C-alpha positions in Angstrom: -14.7 1.9 -16.1 -11.3 3.7 -15.8 -8.2 1.8 -14.8 -6.6 2.7 -11.4 -2.8 2.4 -11.7 -2.4 2.2 -7.9 -4.9 -0.7 -7.7 -3.2 -2.5 -10.5 0.2 -2.1 -8.7 -1.2 -3.6 -5.5 -2.8 -6.5 -7.4 0.6 -7.3 -9.0 2.2 -7.3 -5.5 -0.3 -9.9 -4.4 -0.5 -12.1 -7.5 2.8 -11.8 -9.5 5.0 -14.7 -8.5 8.0 -12.8 -9.9 7.7 -10.1 -7.3 8.7 -10.4 -3.6 5.9 -8.4 -2.0 7.9 -8.3 1.3 10.4 -5.9 -0.3 7.7 -3.3 -0.7 6.3 -0.9 1.8 3.0 1.1 1.6 2.8 4.2 3.7 -0.7 5.6 4.4 -2.3 8.4 6.4 -3.5 7.3 9.8 -5.1 9.9 12.1 -4.2 8.0 15.3 -0.6 7.2 14.5 2.4 9.0 15.6 3.6 11.3 12.8 0.2 11.0 11.1 1.0 7.9 9.0 1.6 4.1 9.2 3.4 1.6 7.0 2.5 -1.9 6.0 4.5 -4.4 3.9 3.2 -5.6 0.5 3.3 -9.2 1.9 0.6 -8.1 4.5 -2.0 -7.3 1.8 -5.0 -9.6 2.2 -7.3 -8.3 -0.5 -7.5 -5.5 -3.0 -10.9 -3.9 -3.7 -12.1 -1.2 -6.1 -11.4 1.7 -3.8 -8.9 0.3 -1.3 -7.3 -2.7 0.2 -7.1 -4.8 3.4 -3.8 -5.5 5.1 -2.8 -7.3 8.3 -1.6 -5.0 11.1 -0.8 -5.3 14.8 -4.5 -4.9 15.5 -5.9 -7.4 12.9 -7.0 -6.8 9.3 -7.4 -3.1 8.4 -9.2 -1.5 5.4 -7.1 1.3 3.8 -8.8 3.4 1.1 -6.5 4.4 -1.9 -6.9 8.1 -1.2 -4.9 7.7 2.0 -1.9 6.1 0.4 1.2 8.3 0.5 3.7 6.1 -1.3 4.6 2.6 -2.4 8.4 2.0 -2.2 10.8 -0.9 -2.9 12.9 -0.9 0.2 15.8 -2.9 -1.4 16.3 -0.4 -4.3 14.8 2.7 -2.7 12.6 3.2 -5.8 9.2 4.8 -5.3 6.6 3.1 -7.5 3.9 5.5 -6.4 3.8 8.8 -4.6 0.8 10.8 -3.7 0.6 14.4 -4.9 -0.9 15.5 -1.6 1.7 16.3 1.1 1.5 14.8 4.6 
């Protein structure tokens, strides 16, 4: 099976004790949201699956497939750890 770098990054946010997951934001496409996307914090990740992840949101736990992720960004440094090639 091929490794998924985005999945590996999210797993590190959840499990690496040296990383403050609250400093990271994950933007993803959301059809019902204003502007067409929503943002969750890395600290809101509940579980990472093979093709997506679950995160806590205002409406409970939400499943987000990897193909919807636009970027993963460290807010304190402004560094993008992942950016989708597909424009919003």
